[in-house]
N, CA and C atoms as an extended XYZ file, in Angstrom:
255
Properties=species:S:1:pos:R:3:atomname:S:1:resname:S:1:resid:I:1 pbc="F F F"
N       -18.572       39.110       46.901 N   MET     1
C       -18.918       37.793       46.417 CA  MET     1
C       -19.749       37.085       47.488 C   MET     1
N       -21.015       36.925       47.245 N   LYS     2
C       -21.921       36.316       48.216 CA  LYS     2
C       -22.096       34.832       47.942 C   LYS     2
N       -22.366       34.118       49.017 N   LYS     3
C       -22.594       32.677       48.955 CA  LYS     3
C       -23.845       32.333       49.749 C   LYS     3
N       -24.404       31.170       49.459 N   ILE     4
C       -25.511       30.612       50.232 CA  ILE     4
C       -24.912       29.594       51.189 C   ILE     4
N       -25.379       29.593       52.422 N   ALA     5
C       -24.886       28.626       53.401 CA  ALA     5
C       -26.000       28.197       54.337 C   ALA     5
N       -25.795       27.053       54.933 N   VAL     6
C       -26.654       26.566       56.001 CA  VAL     6
C       -25.770       26.441       57.236 C   VAL     6
N       -26.193       27.067       58.301 N   ILE     7
C       -25.488       26.961       59.576 CA  ILE     7
C       -26.342       26.095       60.486 C   ILE     7
N       -25.770       24.984       60.912 N   GLY     8
C       -26.470       24.073       61.814 CA  GLY     8
C       -25.919       24.210       63.222 C   GLY     8
N       -26.811       24.236       64.199 N   ALA     9
C       -26.389       24.375       65.592 CA  ALA     9
C       -27.154       23.391       66.470 C   ALA     9
N       -26.419       22.778       67.382 N   ILE    10
C       -27.035       21.955       68.417 CA  ILE    10
C       -26.726       22.638       69.741 C   ILE    10
N       -27.779       22.990       70.458 N   LEU    11
C       -27.626       23.683       71.734 CA  LEU    11
C       -27.945       22.735       72.883 C   LEU    11
N       -26.955       22.515       73.735 N   GLU    12
C       -27.190       21.767       74.964 CA  GLU    12
C       -27.717       22.761       75.995 C   GLU    12
N       -28.692       22.369       76.766 N   ASN    13
C       -29.344       23.279       77.713 CA  ASN    13
C       -29.782       24.570       77.009 C   ASN    13
N       -30.640       24.448       76.019 N   PRO    14
C       -30.996       25.613       75.196 CA  PRO    14
C       -31.597       26.776       75.971 C   PRO    14
N       -32.253       26.507       77.086 N   HIS    15
C       -32.841       27.598       77.858 CA  HIS    15
C       -31.769       28.550       78.391 C   HIS    15
N       -30.577       28.002       78.637 N   ASP    16
C       -29.471       28.827       79.120 CA  ASP    16
C       -28.828       29.646       78.007 C   ASP    16
N       -28.965       29.192       76.770 N   LEU    17
C       -28.278       29.825       75.641 CA  LEU    17
C       -29.172       30.680       74.757 C   LEU    17
N       -30.471       30.525       74.869 N   GLN    18
C       -31.357       31.115       73.867 CA  GLN    18
C       -31.250       32.630       73.752 C   GLN    18
N       -31.065       33.332       74.831 N   THR    19
C       -30.976       34.798       74.760 CA  THR    19
C       -29.749       35.227       73.975 C   THR    19
N       -28.581       34.660       74.311 N   GLU    20
C       -27.348       35.012       73.598 CA  GLU    20
C       -27.410       34.573       72.141 C   GLU    20
N       -27.911       33.363       71.901 N   PHE    21
C       -28.015       32.840       70.535 CA  PHE    21
C       -28.907       33.747       69.695 C   PHE    21
N       -30.083       34.071       70.217 N   ASN    22
C       -31.024       34.912       69.480 CA  ASN    22
C       -30.471       36.303       69.225 C   ASN    22
N       -29.711       36.858       70.161 N   GLN    23
C       -29.118       38.181       69.972 CA  GLN    23
C       -28.099       38.153       68.834 C   GLN    23
N       -27.271       37.113       68.796 N   LEU    24
C       -26.286       37.001       67.715 CA  LEU    24
C       -26.964       36.860       66.363 C   LEU    24
N       -27.998       36.032       66.285 N   VAL    25
C       -28.729       35.881       65.020 CA  VAL    25
C       -29.344       37.220       64.627 C   VAL    25
N       -29.884       37.950       65.580 N   SER    26
C       -30.462       39.267       65.317 CA  SER    26
C       -29.406       40.247       64.805 C   SER    26
N       -28.189       40.162       65.356 N   ASP    27
C       -27.105       41.038       64.912 CA  ASP    27
C       -26.754       40.823       63.447 C   ASP    27
N       -27.048       39.640       62.925 N   PHE    28
C       -26.743       39.290       61.535 CA  PHE    28
C       -28.018       39.155       60.703 C   PHE    28
N       -29.084       39.847       61.106 N   GLN    29
C       -30.368       39.685       60.433 CA  GLN    29
C       -30.321       40.031       58.952 C   GLN    29
N       -29.345       40.821       58.537 N   GLY    30
C       -29.225       41.175       57.128 CA  GLY    30
C       -28.863       40.016       56.229 C   GLY    30
N       -28.234       38.978       56.783 N   ILE    31
C       -27.868       37.822       55.954 CA  ILE    31
C       -28.731       36.596       56.228 C   ILE    31
N       -29.474       36.589       57.330 N   VAL    32
C       -30.298       35.433       57.679 CA  VAL    32
C       -31.591       35.477       56.870 C   VAL    32
N       -31.808       34.418       56.084 N   LYS    33
C       -32.998       34.348       55.229 CA  LYS    33
C       -34.059       33.409       55.778 C   LYS    33
N       -33.647       32.489       56.633 N   GLY    34
C       -34.611       31.554       57.194 CA  GLY    34
C       -34.041       30.864       58.417 C   GLY    34
N       -34.949       30.399       59.263 N   ARG    35
C       -34.544       29.751       60.510 CA  ARG    35
C       -35.547       28.664       60.848 C   ARG    35
N       -35.024       27.513       61.254 N   MET    36
C       -35.885       26.427       61.701 CA  MET    36
C       -35.299       25.886       62.991 C   MET    36
N       -36.116       25.773       64.002 N   GLY    37
C       -35.657       25.232       65.272 CA  GLY    37
C       -36.516       24.056       65.696 C   GLY    37
N       -35.851       23.034       66.189 N   ILE    38
C       -36.556       21.851       66.671 CA  ILE    38
C       -36.116       21.593       68.109 C   ILE    38
N       -37.019       21.813       69.064 N   PRO    39
C       -36.663       21.510       70.457 CA  PRO    39
C       -36.777       20.003       70.695 C   PRO    39
N       -35.730       19.419       71.223 N   LEU    40
C       -35.754       18.005       71.603 CA  LEU    40
C       -35.648       17.953       73.123 C   LEU    40
N       -36.728       18.396       73.755 N   GLU    41
C       -36.728       18.574       75.202 CA  GLU    41
C       -36.431       17.282       75.951 C   GLU    41
N       -36.859       16.152       75.389 N   GLU    42
C       -36.604       14.875       76.065 CA  GLU    42
C       -35.112       14.541       76.135 C   GLU    42
N       -34.319       15.218       75.278 N   HIS    43
C       -32.867       15.020       75.261 CA  HIS    43
C       -32.115       16.233       75.808 C   HIS    43
N       -32.842       17.278       76.152 N   GLY    44
C       -32.230       18.483       76.699 CA  GLY    44
C       -31.439       19.296       75.690 C   GLY    44
N       -31.823       19.199       74.410 N   VAL    45
C       -31.127       19.945       73.360 CA  VAL    45
C       -32.136       20.595       72.414 C   VAL    45
N       -31.635       21.535       71.628 N   ALA    46
C       -32.404       22.116       70.535 CA  ALA    46
C       -31.518       22.085       69.295 C   ALA    46
N       -32.120       21.804       68.151 N   VAL    47
C       -31.405       21.788       66.878 CA  VAL    47
C       -31.932       22.950       66.050 C   VAL    47
N       -31.014       23.799       65.590 N   ILE    48
C       -31.405       24.997       64.848 CA  ILE    48
C       -30.661       25.030       63.526 C   ILE    48
N       -31.383       25.368       62.476 N   SER    49
C       -30.805       25.509       61.142 CA  SER    49
C       -31.064       26.923       60.650 C   SER    49
N       -30.002       27.597       60.217 N   LEU    50
C       -30.121       28.941       59.651 CA  LEU    50
C       -29.711       28.898       58.189 C   LEU    50
N       -30.518       29.465       57.325 N   THR    51
C       -30.139       29.640       55.927 CA  THR    51
C       -29.702       31.084       55.780 C   THR    51
N       -28.490       31.275       55.252 N   VAL    52
C       -27.925       32.619       55.126 CA  VAL    52
C       -27.403       32.854       53.713 C   VAL    52
N       -27.422       34.122       53.314 N   VAL    53
C       -26.827       34.558       52.047 CA  VAL    53
C       -25.990       35.780       52.371 C   VAL    53
N       -24.675       35.657       52.184 N   GLY    54
C       -23.815       36.784       52.515 CA  GLY    54
C       -22.387       36.557       52.076 C   GLY    54
N       -21.562       37.536       52.379 N   GLU    55
C       -20.129       37.425       52.123 CA  GLU    55
C       -19.576       36.317       53.016 C   GLU    55
N       -18.563       35.627       52.541 N   ILE    56
C       -18.000       34.513       53.302 CA  ILE    56
C       -17.496       34.969       54.673 C   ILE    56
N       -16.973       36.186       54.750 N   ASP    57
C       -16.518       36.701       56.051 CA  ASP    57
C       -17.677       36.862       57.027 C   ASP    57
N       -18.835       37.287       56.525 N   GLU    58
C       -20.017       37.432       57.388 CA  GLU    58
C       -20.494       36.071       57.875 C   GLU    58
N       -20.533       35.109       56.962 N   ILE    59
C       -20.975       33.756       57.314 CA  ILE    59
C       -20.035       33.157       58.353 C   ILE    59
N       -18.737       33.304       58.120 N   ASN    60
C       -17.757       32.772       59.068 CA  ASN    60
C       -17.836       33.473       60.420 C   ASN    60
N       -18.081       34.775       60.409 N   SER    61
C       -18.186       35.526       61.654 CA  SER    61
C       -19.373       35.037       62.478 C   SER    61
N       -20.524       34.893       61.846 N   LEU    62
C       -21.709       34.415       62.560 CA  LEU    62
C       -21.478       32.995       63.077 C   LEU    62
N       -20.939       32.133       62.228 N   THR    63
C       -20.678       30.754       62.640 CA  THR    63
C       -19.725       30.713       63.828 C   THR    63
N       -18.659       31.500       63.780 N   GLY    64
C       -17.678       31.527       64.857 CA  GLY    64
C       -18.249       32.046       66.155 C   GLY    64
N       -19.042       33.099       66.078 N   LYS    65
C       -19.626       33.675       67.298 CA  LYS    65
C       -20.635       32.722       67.928 C   LYS    65
N       -21.435       32.053       67.097 N   LEU    66
C       -22.382       31.080       67.632 CA  LEU    66
C       -21.633       29.899       68.237 C   LEU    66
N       -20.584       29.446       67.561 N   GLY    67
C       -19.809       28.313       68.041 CA  GLY    67
C       -19.039       28.602       69.317 C   GLY    67
N       -18.795       29.875       69.597 N   ALA    68
C       -18.076       30.253       70.822 CA  ALA    68
C       -18.961       30.186       72.065 C   ALA    68
N       -20.263       30.070       71.870 N   LEU    69
C       -21.166       29.959       73.014 CA  LEU    69
C       -20.949       28.615       73.701 C   LEU    69
N       -20.790       28.642       75.008 N   SER    70
C       -20.591       27.415       75.764 CA  SER    70
C       -21.845       26.545       75.659 C   SER    70
N       -21.666       25.308       75.235 N   GLY    71
C       -22.800       24.402       75.087 CA  GLY    71
C       -23.381       24.379       73.697 C   GLY    71
N       -22.752       25.076       72.742 N   ALA    72
C       -23.236       25.095       71.356 CA  ALA    72
C       -22.233       24.394       70.456 C   ALA    72
N       -22.732       23.524       69.601 N   THR    73
C       -21.928       22.906       68.551 CA  THR    73
C       -22.458       23.445       67.243 C   THR    73
N       -21.584       24.088       66.448 N   VAL    74
C       -22.036       24.806       65.253 CA  VAL    74
C       -21.130       24.469       64.070 C   VAL    74
N       -21.752       24.193       62.934 N   LYS    75
C       -21.023       23.929       61.690 CA  LYS    75
C       -21.751       24.633       60.545 C   LYS    75
N       -20.989       24.993       59.525 N   ALA    76
C       -21.585       25.632       58.348 CA  ALA    76
C       -21.265       24.819       57.110 C   ALA    76
N       -22.217       24.744       56.203 N   ALA    77
C       -22.020       24.171       54.872 CA  ALA    77
C       -22.245       25.315       53.887 C   ALA    77
N       -21.223       25.628       53.091 N   VAL    78
C       -21.266       26.772       52.182 CA  VAL    78
C       -21.280       26.280       50.739 C   VAL    78
N       -22.207       26.807       49.958 N   SER    79
C       -22.309       26.459       48.549 CA  SER    79
C       -21.128       27.038       47.777 C   SER    79
N       -20.742       26.380       46.714 N   SER    80
C       -19.687       26.907       45.853 CA  SER    80
C       -20.248       27.947       44.882 C   SER    80
N       -21.562       28.006       44.746 N   LYS    81
C       -22.201       28.950       43.830 CA  LYS    81
C       -22.040       30.382       44.327 C   LYS    81
N       -21.654       31.267       43.416 N   ILE    82
C       -21.534       32.686       43.736 CA  ILE    82
C       -22.858       33.370       43.422 C   ILE    82
N       -23.355       34.156       44.355 N   ILE    83
C       -24.627       34.862       44.202 CA  ILE    83
C       -24.344       36.294       43.769 C   ILE    83
N       -24.971       36.694       42.695 N   GLU    84
C       -24.840       38.074       42.211 CA  GLU    84
C       -25.844       38.939       42.943 C   GLU    84
N       -25.348       39.979       43.595 N   ASN    85
C       -26.183       40.921       44.358 CA  ASN    85
C       -27.099       40.135       45.221 C   ASN    85
């Protein structure tokens, strides 16, 4: 049972986190459908939005792993709509 979700992340000191963050997103490339990043260098943060389509366990796994990064605040919004295949 697949769902559509948006994972939002705010990275403090993004230069320190970008390698780990990008590797995790790459590890889940099968469910990531889109990515938008906005660097707010004047505030020392980056805001990243990921659009994903996958099993709820996959979405939760990616969200949890990203949220475990020190300096990252991550939340997911999951649609109630079930996606067929």
